[in-house]
Biopython code that builds the backbone (N, CA, C, O; Angstrom):
import numpy as np
from Bio.PDB.StructureBuilder import StructureBuilder

atoms = [
    (1, "UNK", "N", (4.688, -16.924, 6.565)),
    (1, "UNK", "CA", (4.993, -16.137, 7.736)),
    (1, "UNK", "C", (6.465, -15.709, 7.732)),
    (1, "UNK", "O", (6.775, -14.551, 8.011)),
    (2, "UNK", "N", (7.371, -16.641, 7.415)),
    (2, "UNK", "CA", (8.796, -16.322, 7.425)),
    (2, "UNK", "C", (9.119, -15.248, 6.405)),
    (2, "UNK", "O", (9.919, -14.354, 6.681)),
    (3, "UNK", "N", (8.508, -15.321, 5.226)),
    (3, "UNK", "CA", (8.770, -14.329, 4.187)),
    (3, "UNK", "C", (8.356, -12.943, 4.666)),
    (3, "UNK", "O", (9.118, -11.990, 4.502)),
    (4, "UNK", "N", (7.188, -12.807, 5.246)),
    (4, "UNK", "CA", (6.725, -11.499, 5.713)),
    (4, "UNK", "C", (7.638, -10.945, 6.797)),
    (4, "UNK", "O", (7.926, -9.748, 6.810)),
    (5, "UNK", "N", (8.103, -11.814, 7.722)),
    (5, "UNK", "CA", (9.001, -11.345, 8.778)),
    (5, "UNK", "C", (10.302, -10.836, 8.185)),
    (5, "UNK", "O", (10.807, -9.793, 8.600)),
    (6, "UNK", "N", (10.860, -11.573, 7.199)),
    (6, "UNK", "CA", (12.116, -11.128, 6.604)),
    (6, "UNK", "C", (11.904, -9.848, 5.805)),
    (6, "UNK", "O", (12.798, -9.002, 5.763)),
    (7, "UNK", "N", (10.752, -9.685, 5.175)),
    (7, "UNK", "CA", (10.466, -8.465, 4.449)),
    (7, "UNK", "C", (10.426, -7.273, 5.394)),
    (7, "UNK", "O", (10.935, -6.202, 5.062)),
    (8, "UNK", "N", (9.828, -7.447, 6.564)),
    (8, "UNK", "CA", (9.756, -6.349, 7.524)),
    (8, "UNK", "C", (11.137, -5.965, 8.018)),
    (8, "UNK", "O", (11.443, -4.778, 8.131)),
    (9, "UNK", "N", (11.978, -6.948, 8.316)),
    (9, "UNK", "CA", (13.313, -6.614, 8.807)),
    (9, "UNK", "C", (14.159, -6.009, 7.703)),
    (9, "UNK", "O", (14.941, -5.094, 7.963)),
    (10, "UNK", "N", (14.022, -6.500, 6.471)),
    (10, "UNK", "CA", (14.737, -5.899, 5.353)),
    (10, "UNK", "C", (14.245, -4.491, 5.106)),
    (10, "UNK", "O", (15.036, -3.598, 4.801)),
    (11, "UNK", "N", (12.940, -4.281, 5.234)),
    (11, "UNK", "CA", (12.378, -2.949, 5.045)),
    (11, "UNK", "C", (12.921, -1.965, 6.057)),
    (11, "UNK", "O", (13.223, -0.822, 5.716)),
    (12, "UNK", "N", (13.047, -2.397, 7.297)),
    (12, "UNK", "CA", (13.589, -1.529, 8.340)),
    (12, "UNK", "C", (15.052, -1.213, 8.059)),
    (12, "UNK", "O", (15.488, -0.074, 8.227)),
    (13, "UNK", "N", (15.809, -2.215, 7.633)),
    (13, "UNK", "CA", (17.219, -1.985, 7.321)),
    (13, "UNK", "C", (17.359, -1.041, 6.131)),
    (13, "UNK", "O", (18.215, -0.156, 6.138)),
    (14, "UNK", "N", (16.515, -1.226, 5.098)),
    (14, "UNK", "CA", (16.552, -0.343, 3.931)),
    (14, "UNK", "C", (16.192, 1.080, 4.342)),
    (14, "UNK", "O", (16.852, 2.030, 3.922)),
    (15, "UNK", "N", (15.161, 1.235, 5.152)),
    (15, "UNK", "CA", (14.751, 2.566, 5.602)),
    (15, "UNK", "C", (15.863, 3.214, 6.423)),
    (15, "UNK", "O", (16.102, 4.415, 6.297)),
    (16, "UNK", "N", (16.540, 2.440, 7.256)),
    (16, "UNK", "CA", (17.653, 2.984, 8.048)),
    (16, "UNK", "C", (18.775, 3.441, 7.139)),
    (16, "UNK", "O", (19.379, 4.488, 7.369)),
    (17, "UNK", "N", (19.059, 2.656, 6.101)),
    (17, "UNK", "CA", (20.115, 3.014, 5.159)),
    (17, "UNK", "C", (19.750, 4.272, 4.390)),
    (17, "UNK", "O", (20.591, 5.153, 4.208)),
    (18, "UNK", "N", (18.488, 4.367, 3.932)),
    (18, "UNK", "CA", (18.034, 5.562, 3.213)),
    (18, "UNK", "C", (18.112, 6.783, 4.116)),
    (18, "UNK", "O", (18.573, 7.843, 3.692)),
    (19, "UNK", "N", (17.668, 6.640, 5.353)),
    (19, "UNK", "CA", (17.701, 7.742, 6.305)),
    (19, "UNK", "C", (19.143, 8.164, 6.585)),
    (19, "UNK", "O", (19.452, 9.356, 6.589)),
    (20, "UNK", "N", (20.014, 7.203, 6.816)),
    (20, "UNK", "CA", (21.415, 7.519, 7.084)),
    (20, "UNK", "C", (22.071, 8.181, 5.877)),
    (20, "UNK", "O", (22.847, 9.124, 6.029)),
    (21, "UNK", "N", (21.761, 7.691, 4.682)),
    (21, "UNK", "CA", (22.338, 8.282, 3.466)),
    (21, "UNK", "C", (21.884, 9.726, 3.300)),
    (21, "UNK", "O", (22.659, 10.579, 2.868)),
    (22, "UNK", "N", (20.630, 9.997, 3.641)),
    (22, "UNK", "CA", (20.137, 11.371, 3.499)),
    (22, "UNK", "C", (20.805, 12.304, 4.508)),
    (22, "UNK", "O", (20.879, 13.513, 4.287)),
    (23, "UNK", "N", (21.289, 11.740, 5.613)),
    (23, "UNK", "CA", (21.981, 12.537, 6.620)),
    (23, "UNK", "C", (23.491, 12.555, 6.395)),
    (23, "UNK", "O", (24.218, 13.267, 7.088)),
    (24, "UNK", "N", (23.964, 11.762, 5.417)),
    (24, "UNK", "CA", (25.382, 11.722, 5.104)),
    (24, "UNK", "C", (26.212, 10.934, 6.096)),
    (24, "UNK", "O", (27.394, 11.222, 6.283)),
    (25, "UNK", "N", (25.601, 9.928, 6.743)),
    (25, "UNK", "CA", (26.338, 9.088, 7.689)),
    (25, "UNK", "C", (26.116, 7.630, 7.341)),
    (25, "UNK", "O", (25.175, 7.294, 6.621)),
    (26, "UNK", "N", (26.976, 6.765, 7.849)),
    (26, "UNK", "CA", (26.813, 5.333, 7.638)),
    (26, "UNK", "C", (25.746, 4.802, 8.584)),
    (26, "UNK", "O", (25.610, 5.274, 9.712)),
    (27, "UNK", "N", (24.997, 3.824, 8.117)),
    (27, "UNK", "CA", (23.943, 3.225, 8.942)),
    (27, "UNK", "C", (24.571, 2.242, 9.922)),
    (27, "UNK", "O", (25.083, 1.199, 9.517)),
    (28, "UNK", "N", (24.535, 2.566, 11.177)),
    (28, "UNK", "CA", (25.056, 1.692, 12.224)),
    (28, "UNK", "C", (23.953, 0.739, 12.658)),
    (28, "UNK", "O", (22.775, 1.043, 12.472)),
    (29, "UNK", "N", (24.310, -0.420, 13.237)),
    (29, "UNK", "CA", (23.288, -1.347, 13.717)),
    (29, "UNK", "C", (22.306, -0.685, 14.681)),
    (29, "UNK", "O", (21.121, -1.017, 14.676)),
    (30, "UNK", "N", (22.787, 0.255, 15.515)),
    (30, "UNK", "CA", (21.883, 0.927, 16.450)),
    (30, "UNK", "C", (20.871, 1.792, 15.704)),
    (30, "UNK", "O", (19.729, 1.924, 16.146)),
    (31, "UNK", "N", (21.275, 2.387, 14.573)),
    (31, "UNK", "CA", (20.344, 3.181, 13.763)),
    (31, "UNK", "C", (19.287, 2.272, 13.155)),
    (31, "UNK", "O", (18.110, 2.626, 13.091)),
    (32, "UNK", "N", (19.721, 1.094, 12.708)),
    (32, "UNK", "CA", (18.771, 0.143, 12.142)),
    (32, "UNK", "C", (17.778, -0.312, 13.211)),
    (32, "UNK", "O", (16.587, -0.449, 12.931)),
    (33, "UNK", "N", (18.254, -0.544, 14.415)),
    (33, "UNK", "CA", (17.373, -0.973, 15.503)),
    (33, "UNK", "C", (16.375, 0.122, 15.847)),
    (33, "UNK", "O", (15.213, -0.166, 16.136)),
    (34, "UNK", "N", (16.818, 1.379, 15.819)),
    (34, "UNK", "CA", (15.915, 2.490, 16.128)),
    (34, "UNK", "C", (14.802, 2.590, 15.098)),
    (34, "UNK", "O", (13.646, 2.829, 15.447)),
    (35, "UNK", "N", (15.150, 2.407, 13.826)),
    (35, "UNK", "CA", (14.129, 2.465, 12.782)),
    (35, "UNK", "C", (13.202, 1.275, 12.898)),
    (35, "UNK", "O", (11.994, 1.415, 12.708)),
    (36, "UNK", "N", (13.750, 0.085, 13.212)),
    (36, "UNK", "CA", (12.917, -1.107, 13.359)),
    (36, "UNK", "C", (11.932, -0.935, 14.504)),
    (36, "UNK", "O", (10.798, -1.406, 14.422)),
    (37, "UNK", "N", (12.356, -0.264, 15.574)),
    (37, "UNK", "CA", (11.485, -0.062, 16.723)),
    (37, "UNK", "C", (10.395, 0.962, 16.418)),
    (37, "UNK", "O", (9.302, 0.890, 16.979)),
    (38, "UNK", "N", (10.684, 1.907, 15.538)),
    (38, "UNK", "CA", (9.728, 2.949, 15.195)),
    (38, "UNK", "C", (9.673, 3.088, 13.674)),
    (38, "UNK", "O", (10.198, 4.054, 13.120)),
    (39, "UNK", "N", (9.022, 2.100, 12.977)),
    (39, "UNK", "CA", (8.993, 2.157, 11.526)),
    (39, "UNK", "C", (8.274, 3.419, 11.039)),
    (39, "UNK", "O", (7.285, 3.858, 11.625)),
    (40, "UNK", "N", (8.791, 3.978, 9.966)),
    (40, "UNK", "CA", (8.169, 5.161, 9.403)),
    (40, "UNK", "C", (8.054, 4.987, 7.900)),
    (40, "UNK", "O", (8.919, 4.377, 7.270)),
    (41, "UNK", "N", (7.010, 5.510, 7.338)),
    (41, "UNK", "CA", (6.823, 5.473, 5.895)),
    (41, "UNK", "C", (7.578, 6.647, 5.285)),
    (41, "UNK", "O", (7.634, 7.733, 5.861)),
    (42, "UNK", "N", (8.148, 6.413, 4.128)),
    (42, "UNK", "CA", (8.867, 7.456, 3.409)),
    (42, "UNK", "C", (8.104, 7.795, 2.140)),
    (42, "UNK", "O", (7.416, 6.943, 1.578)),
    (43, "UNK", "N", (8.222, 9.034, 1.689)),
    (43, "UNK", "CA", (7.537, 9.428, 0.457)),
    (43, "UNK", "C", (8.509, 9.378, -0.713)),
    (43, "UNK", "O", (9.726, 9.356, -0.529)),
    (44, "UNK", "N", (7.965, 9.360, -1.892)),
    (44, "UNK", "CA", (8.782, 9.320, -3.096)),
    (44, "UNK", "C", (7.913, 9.431, -4.324)),
    (44, "UNK", "O", (6.773, 9.889, -4.253)),
    (45, "UNK", "N", (8.460, 9.007, -5.457)),
    (45, "UNK", "CA", (7.710, 9.058, -6.716)),
    (45, "UNK", "C", (8.270, 8.021, -7.677)),
    (45, "UNK", "O", (9.334, 7.446, -7.447)),
    (46, "UNK", "N", (7.540, 7.797, -8.744)),
    (46, "UNK", "CA", (7.956, 6.888, -9.801)),
    (46, "UNK", "C", (8.899, 7.637, -10.737)),
    (46, "UNK", "O", (8.732, 8.835, -10.964)),
    (47, "UNK", "N", (9.888, 6.931, -11.277)),
    (47, "UNK", "CA", (10.852, 7.552, -12.179)),
    (47, "UNK", "C", (10.634, 7.147, -13.626)),
    (47, "UNK", "O", (11.381, 7.573, -14.506)),
    (48, "UNK", "N", (9.631, 6.338, -13.882)),
    (48, "UNK", "CA", (9.325, 5.892, -15.238)),
    (48, "UNK", "C", (7.806, 5.849, -15.416)),
    (48, "UNK", "O", (7.057, 5.799, -14.441)),
    (49, "UNK", "N", (7.374, 5.868, -16.649)),
    (49, "UNK", "CA", (5.946, 5.812, -16.971)),
    (49, "UNK", "C", (5.476, 4.361, -17.048)),
    (49, "UNK", "O", (6.176, 3.504, -17.587)),
    (50, "UNK", "N", (4.290, 4.092, -16.508)),
    (50, "UNK", "CA", (3.687, 2.767, -16.611)),
    (50, "UNK", "C", (4.354, 1.697, -15.772)),
    (50, "UNK", "O", (4.417, 0.539, -16.184)),
    (51, "UNK", "N", (4.855, 2.066, -14.593)),
    (51, "UNK", "CA", (5.493, 1.097, -13.693)),
    (51, "UNK", "C", (4.406, 0.194, -13.116)),
    (51, "UNK", "O", (3.492, 0.664, -12.438)),
    (52, "UNK", "N", (4.514, -1.093, -13.388)),
    (52, "UNK", "CA", (3.506, -2.030, -12.887)),
    (52, "UNK", "C", (3.675, -2.257, -11.392)),
    (52, "UNK", "O", (4.777, -2.493, -10.899)),
    (53, "UNK", "N", (2.556, -2.179, -10.688)),
    (53, "UNK", "CA", (2.513, -2.444, -9.244)),
    (53, "UNK", "C", (1.980, -3.872, -9.093)),
    (53, "UNK", "O", (0.844, -4.164, -9.465)),
    (54, "UNK", "N", (2.827, -4.762, -8.538)),
    (54, "UNK", "CA", (2.520, -6.190, -8.488)),
    (54, "UNK", "C", (2.058, -6.650, -7.107)),
    (54, "UNK", "O", (2.235, -5.957, -6.105)),
    (55, "UNK", "N", (1.461, -7.844, -7.089)),
    (55, "UNK", "CA", (1.022, -8.449, -5.835)),
    (55, "UNK", "C", (2.176, -9.036, -5.037)),
    (55, "UNK", "O", (2.040, -9.288, -3.840)),
    (56, "UNK", "N", (3.319, -9.255, -5.697)),
    (56, "UNK", "CA", (4.501, -9.810, -5.023)),
    (56, "UNK", "C", (5.744, -9.283, -5.721)),
    (56, "UNK", "O", (5.650, -8.544, -6.701)),
    (57, "UNK", "N", (6.911, -9.668, -5.211)),
    (57, "UNK", "CA", (8.171, -9.066, -5.644)),
    (57, "UNK", "C", (8.821, -9.770, -6.838)),
    (57, "UNK", "O", (10.005, -10.104, -6.801)),
    (58, "UNK", "N", (8.047, -9.989, -7.878)),
    (58, "UNK", "CA", (8.595, -10.503, -9.133)),
    (58, "UNK", "C", (7.675, -10.066, -10.276)),
    (58, "UNK", "O", (6.475, -9.868, -10.087)),
    (59, "UNK", "N", (8.268, -9.919, -11.467)),
    (59, "UNK", "CA", (7.529, -9.339, -12.599)),
    (59, "UNK", "C", (6.388, -10.217, -13.097)),
    (59, "UNK", "O", (5.473, -9.719, -13.754)),
    (60, "UNK", "N", (6.424, -11.510, -12.797)),
    (60, "UNK", "CA", (5.354, -12.402, -13.215)),
    (60, "UNK", "C", (4.137, -12.391, -12.295)),
    (60, "UNK", "O", (3.112, -12.994, -12.615)),
    (61, "UNK", "N", (4.243, -11.712, -11.157)),
    (61, "UNK", "CA", (3.102, -11.624, -10.228)),
    (61, "UNK", "C", (2.016, -10.754, -10.860)),
    (61, "UNK", "O", (2.326, -9.830, -11.612)),
    (62, "UNK", "N", (0.759, -11.039, -10.565)),
    (62, "UNK", "CA", (-0.318, -10.227, -11.137)),
    (62, "UNK", "C", (-0.140, -8.742, -10.850)),
    (62, "UNK", "O", (0.259, -8.349, -9.754)),
    (63, "UNK", "N", (-0.443, -7.928, -11.853)),
    (63, "UNK", "CA", (-0.353, -6.470, -11.693)),
    (63, "UNK", "C", (-1.663, -5.944, -11.122)),
    (63, "UNK", "O", (-2.750, -6.345, -11.539)),
    (64, "UNK", "N", (-1.534, -5.036, -10.158)),
    (64, "UNK", "CA", (-2.700, -4.409, -9.536)),
    (64, "UNK", "C", (-3.017, -3.059, -10.168)),
    (64, "UNK", "O", (-4.136, -2.557, -10.061)),
    (65, "UNK", "N", (-2.021, -2.481, -10.825)),
    (65, "UNK", "CA", (-2.174, -1.167, -11.437)),
    (65, "UNK", "C", (-0.824, -0.679, -11.923)),
    (65, "UNK", "O", (0.149, -1.431, -11.944)),
    (66, "UNK", "N", (-0.771, 0.593, -12.316)),
    (66, "UNK", "CA", (0.456, 1.194, -12.803)),
    (66, "UNK", "C", (0.701, 2.535, -12.137)),
    (66, "UNK", "O", (-0.238, 3.267, -11.826)),
    (67, "UNK", "N", (1.972, 2.851, -11.920)),
    (67, "UNK", "CA", (2.360, 4.135, -11.362)),
    (67, "UNK", "C", (3.093, 4.964, -12.396)),
    (67, "UNK", "O", (3.735, 4.417, -13.293)),
    (68, "UNK", "N", (3.002, 6.279, -12.279)),
    (68, "UNK", "CA", (3.630, 7.207, -13.210)),
    (68, "UNK", "C", (4.271, 8.364, -12.454)),
    (68, "UNK", "O", (3.857, 8.681, -11.339)),
    (69, "UNK", "N", (5.293, 9.004, -13.059)),
    (69, "UNK", "CA", (5.864, 10.189, -12.422)),
    (69, "UNK", "C", (4.764, 11.213, -12.116)),
    (69, "UNK", "O", (3.882, 11.458, -12.939)),
    (70, "UNK", "N", (4.832, 11.793, -10.938)),
    (70, "UNK", "CA", (3.820, 12.751, -10.513)),
    (70, "UNK", "C", (2.732, 12.149, -9.648)),
    (70, "UNK", "O", (2.011, 12.877, -8.966)),
    (71, "UNK", "N", (2.600, 10.809, -9.666)),
    (71, "UNK", "CA", (1.594, 10.156, -8.810)),
    (71, "UNK", "C", (1.958, 10.315, -7.338)),
    (71, "UNK", "O", (1.081, 10.509, -6.496)),
    (72, "UNK", "N", (3.242, 10.233, -7.030)),
    (72, "UNK", "CA", (3.693, 10.189, -5.644)),
    (72, "UNK", "C", (3.468, 8.798, -5.076)),
    (72, "UNK", "O", (2.598, 8.062, -5.541)),
    (73, "UNK", "N", (4.256, 8.443, -4.070)),
    (73, "UNK", "CA", (4.104, 7.130, -3.457)),
    (73, "UNK", "C", (4.557, 7.176, -2.011)),
    (73, "UNK", "O", (5.304, 8.063, -1.597)),
    (74, "UNK", "N", (4.087, 6.206, -1.260)),
    (74, "UNK", "CA", (4.568, 5.963, 0.092)),
    (74, "UNK", "C", (5.324, 4.652, 0.068)),
    (74, "UNK", "O", (4.796, 3.632, -0.373)),
    (75, "UNK", "N", (6.568, 4.677, 0.545)),
    (75, "UNK", "CA", (7.403, 3.484, 0.655)),
    (75, "UNK", "C", (7.167, 2.872, 2.029)),
    (75, "UNK", "O", (7.260, 3.562, 3.045)),
    (76, "UNK", "N", (6.857, 1.564, 2.063)),
    (76, "UNK", "CA", (6.592, 0.881, 3.330)),
    (76, "UNK", "C", (7.734, -0.015, 3.765)),
    (76, "UNK", "O", (8.152, 0.025, 4.922)),
    (77, "UNK", "N", (8.249, -0.832, 2.838)),
    (77, "UNK", "CA", (9.311, -1.771, 3.182)),
    (77, "UNK", "C", (9.963, -2.271, 1.898)),
    (77, "UNK", "O", (9.436, -2.071, 0.804)),
    (78, "UNK", "N", (11.123, -2.926, 2.044)),
    (78, "UNK", "CA", (11.835, -3.493, 0.904)),
    (78, "UNK", "C", (12.126, -4.957, 1.163)),
    (78, "UNK", "O", (12.151, -5.410, 2.307)),
    (79, "UNK", "N", (12.347, -5.691, 0.081)),
    (79, "UNK", "CA", (12.694, -7.104, 0.178)),
    (79, "UNK", "C", (13.489, -7.509, -1.048)),
    (79, "UNK", "O", (13.501, -6.805, -2.057)),
    (80, "UNK", "N", (14.154, -8.651, -0.948)),
    (80, "UNK", "CA", (14.794, -9.225, -2.114)),
    (80, "UNK", "C", (13.715, -9.882, -2.950)),
    (80, "UNK", "O", (12.787, -10.495, -2.423)),
    (81, "UNK", "N", (13.848, -9.745, -4.255)),
    (81, "UNK", "CA", (12.892, -10.356, -5.166)),
    (81, "UNK", "C", (13.594, -10.736, -6.450)),
    (81, "UNK", "O", (14.782, -11.061, -6.452)),
    (82, "UNK", "N", (12.863, -10.691, -7.527)),
    (82, "UNK", "CA", (13.422, -11.030, -8.835)),
    (82, "UNK", "C", (14.508, -10.021, -9.224)),
    (82, "UNK", "O", (14.336, -8.815, -9.045)),
    (83, "UNK", "N", (15.613, -10.517, -9.752)),
    (83, "UNK", "CA", (16.703, -9.669, -10.226)),
    (83, "UNK", "C", (16.228, -8.872, -11.438)),
    (83, "UNK", "O", (15.613, -9.420, -12.352)),
    (84, "UNK", "N", (16.522, -7.568, -11.433)),
    (84, "UNK", "CA", (16.143, -6.705, -12.561)),
    (84, "UNK", "C", (17.420, -6.214, -13.238)),
    (84, "UNK", "O", (18.150, -5.403, -12.669)),
    (85, "UNK", "N", (17.696, -6.702, -14.456)),
    (85, "UNK", "CA", (18.919, -6.294, -15.152)),
    (85, "UNK", "C", (18.925, -4.815, -15.552)),
    (85, "UNK", "O", (19.987, -4.276, -15.865)),
    (86, "UNK", "N", (17.778, -4.155, -15.550)),
    (86, "UNK", "CA", (17.701, -2.733, -15.919)),
    (86, "UNK", "C", (18.543, -1.870, -14.982)),
    (86, "UNK", "O", (19.102, -0.857, -15.402)),
    (87, "UNK", "N", (18.632, -2.269, -13.709)),
    (87, "UNK", "CA", (19.443, -1.495, -12.760)),
    (87, "UNK", "C", (20.417, -2.377, -11.988)),
    (87, "UNK", "O", (21.154, -1.887, -11.132)),
    (88, "UNK", "N", (20.423, -3.656, -12.280)),
    (88, "UNK", "CA", (21.410, -4.545, -11.690)),
    (88, "UNK", "C", (21.196, -4.910, -10.241)),
    (88, "UNK", "O", (22.169, -5.135, -9.521)),
    (89, "UNK", "N", (19.935, -4.978, -9.777)),
    (89, "UNK", "CA", (19.706, -5.433, -8.402)),
    (89, "UNK", "C", (18.411, -6.212, -8.282)),
    (89, "UNK", "O", (17.631, -6.314, -9.229)),
    (90, "UNK", "N", (18.201, -6.764, -7.081)),
    (90, "UNK", "CA", (17.023, -7.597, -6.831)),
    (90, "UNK", "C", (16.130, -7.018, -5.734)),
    (90, "UNK", "O", (15.341, -7.745, -5.130)),
    (91, "UNK", "N", (16.247, -5.737, -5.477)),
    (91, "UNK", "CA", (15.456, -5.109, -4.415)),
    (91, "UNK", "C", (14.093, -4.650, -4.939)),
    (91, "UNK", "O", (13.997, -4.013, -5.988)),
    (92, "UNK", "N", (13.062, -4.982, -4.200)),
    (92, "UNK", "CA", (11.697, -4.574, -4.514)),
    (92, "UNK", "C", (11.146, -3.820, -3.316)),
    (92, "UNK", "O", (11.507, -4.099, -2.173)),
    (93, "UNK", "N", (10.271, -2.864, -3.585)),
    (93, "UNK", "CA", (9.697, -2.037, -2.531)),
    (93, "UNK", "C", (8.184, -2.212, -2.485)),
    (93, "UNK", "O", (7.522, -2.275, -3.520)),
    (94, "UNK", "N", (7.651, -2.289, -1.275)),
    (94, "UNK", "CA", (6.203, -2.262, -1.117)),
    (94, "UNK", "C", (5.822, -0.789, -1.007)),
    (94, "UNK", "O", (6.326, -0.069, -0.145)),
    (95, "UNK", "N", (4.936, -0.355, -1.878)),
    (95, "UNK", "CA", (4.563, 1.060, -1.956)),
    (95, "UNK", "C", (3.048, 1.209, -2.056)),
    (95, "UNK", "O", (2.330, 0.250, -2.338)),
    (96, "UNK", "N", (2.582, 2.425, -1.818)),
    (96, "UNK", "CA", (1.199, 2.796, -2.122)),
    (96, "UNK", "C", (1.255, 3.987, -3.063)),
    (96, "UNK", "O", (1.890, 4.995, -2.756)),
    (97, "UNK", "N", (0.595, 3.875, -4.202)),
    (97, "UNK", "CA", (0.512, 4.968, -5.178)),
    (97, "UNK", "C", (-0.465, 6.002, -4.625)),
    (97, "UNK", "O", (-1.609, 5.665, -4.322)),
    (98, "UNK", "N", (-0.032, 7.254, -4.490)),
    (98, "UNK", "CA", (-0.887, 8.300, -3.920)),
    (98, "UNK", "C", (-2.096, 8.632, -4.788)),
    (98, "UNK", "O", (-3.159, 8.959, -4.260)),
    (99, "UNK", "N", (-1.954, 8.553, -6.106)),
    (99, "UNK", "CA", (-3.062, 8.911, -6.995)),
    (99, "UNK", "C", (-4.141, 7.825, -7.019)),
    (99, "UNK", "O", (-5.332, 8.119, -6.915)),
    (100, "UNK", "N", (-3.707, 6.557, -7.160)),
    (100, "UNK", "CA", (-4.670, 5.466, -7.317)),
    (100, "UNK", "C", (-4.967, 4.722, -6.022)),
    (100, "UNK", "O", (-5.940, 3.973, -5.941)),
    (101, "UNK", "N", (-4.119, 4.929, -5.001)),
    (101, "UNK", "CA", (-4.229, 4.245, -3.710)),
    (101, "UNK", "C", (-3.978, 2.743, -3.817)),
    (101, "UNK", "O", (-4.366, 1.987, -2.925)),
    (102, "UNK", "N", (-3.334, 2.304, -4.898)),
    (102, "UNK", "CA", (-2.986, 0.894, -5.067)),
    (102, "UNK", "C", (-1.730, 0.609, -4.248)),
    (102, "UNK", "O", (-0.742, 1.337, -4.343)),
    (103, "UNK", "N", (-1.774, -0.455, -3.444)),
    (103, "UNK", "CA", (-0.624, -0.869, -2.637)),
    (103, "UNK", "C", (-0.100, -2.187, -3.181)),
    (103, "UNK", "O", (-0.859, -3.140, -3.360)),
    (104, "UNK", "N", (1.200, -2.237, -3.443)),
    (104, "UNK", "CA", (1.808, -3.451, -3.969)),
    (104, "UNK", "C", (3.311, -3.309, -4.074)),
    (104, "UNK", "O", (3.908, -2.443, -3.435)),
    (105, "UNK", "N", (3.924, -4.162, -4.882)),
    (105, "UNK", "CA", (5.378, -4.262, -4.991)),
    (105, "UNK", "C", (5.859, -3.770, -6.347)),
    (105, "UNK", "O", (5.265, -4.082, -7.378)),
    (106, "UNK", "N", (6.957, -2.986, -6.336)),
    (106, "UNK", "CA", (7.612, -2.516, -7.560)),
    (106, "UNK", "C", (9.121, -2.698, -7.408)),
    (106, "UNK", "O", (9.645, -2.681, -6.294)),
    (107, "UNK", "N", (9.809, -2.869, -8.524)),
    (107, "UNK", "CA", (11.265, -2.916, -8.492)),
    (107, "UNK", "C", (11.765, -1.534, -8.113)),
    (107, "UNK", "O", (11.233, -0.530, -8.586)),
    (108, "UNK", "N", (12.789, -1.472, -7.260)),
    (108, "UNK", "CA", (13.340, -0.164, -6.864)),
    (108, "UNK", "C", (14.000, 0.548, -8.030)),
    (108, "UNK", "O", (14.347, 1.724, -7.920)),
    (109, "UNK", "N", (14.180, -0.148, -9.148)),
    (109, "UNK", "CA", (14.751, 0.473, -10.347)),
    (109, "UNK", "C", (13.900, 1.647, -10.831)),
    (109, "UNK", "O", (14.410, 2.545, -11.500)),
    (110, "UNK", "N", (12.605, 1.647, -10.497)),
    (110, "UNK", "CA", (11.664, 2.590, -11.087)),
    (110, "UNK", "C", (11.056, 3.581, -10.091)),
    (110, "UNK", "O", (10.044, 4.219, -10.381)),
    (111, "UNK", "N", (11.681, 3.705, -8.916)),
    (111, "UNK", "CA", (11.175, 4.683, -7.934)),
    (111, "UNK", "C", (12.320, 5.486, -7.330)),
    (111, "UNK", "O", (13.483, 5.086, -7.378)),
    (112, "UNK", "N", (11.959, 6.613, -6.769)),
    (112, "UNK", "CA", (12.877, 7.430, -5.991)),
    (112, "UNK", "C", (12.217, 7.659, -4.635)),
    (112, "UNK", "O", (11.055, 8.059, -4.564)),
    (113, "UNK", "N", (12.965, 7.404, -3.558)),
    (113, "UNK", "CA", (12.440, 7.606, -2.206)),
    (113, "UNK", "C", (13.161, 8.780, -1.566)),
    (113, "UNK", "O", (14.391, 8.838, -1.570)),
    (114, "UNK", "N", (12.399, 9.713, -1.020)),
    (114, "UNK", "CA", (12.977, 10.877, -0.344)),
    (114, "UNK", "C", (13.402, 10.478, 1.064)),
    (114, "UNK", "O", (12.664, 9.798, 1.776)),
    (115, "UNK", "N", (14.591, 10.905, 1.454)),
    (115, "UNK", "CA", (15.120, 10.535, 2.764)),
    (115, "UNK", "C", (14.796, 11.439, 3.834)),
    (115, "UNK", "O", (15.196, 11.214, 4.976)),
]
sb = StructureBuilder()
sb.init_structure("model")
sb.init_model(0)
sb.init_chain("A")
sb.init_seg("    ")
for serial, (resi, resn, name, xyz) in enumerate(atoms, 1):
    if name == "N":
        sb.init_residue(resn, " ", resi, " ")
    sb.init_atom(name, np.array(xyz, "f"), 0.0, 1.0, " ", f" {name:<3s}", serial, name[0])
structure = sb.get_structure()
């Protein structure tokens, strides 16, 4: 239960930051609260071929499918997970692949989210 709650709050903060960045402003706590009160899904796409969509936020979690550029995706929330040296961070995103309708977790190293 605690993990899911922290994922939701991190997802709201990430979405607020993405939204603020797309508007060219800094994300203020009030902006984060507004997004948390009215969560919205963001669209995006995969930036690499064969991105594994996992059941949880680490590469050893079972894979549910793969995403590819052109599939499109919906971003739901973000959380801290396994560190990925490919891009130097530990952020993972819960997404739904538009082509396959698979919902799961991917490293943010391999996606682009539109703001």
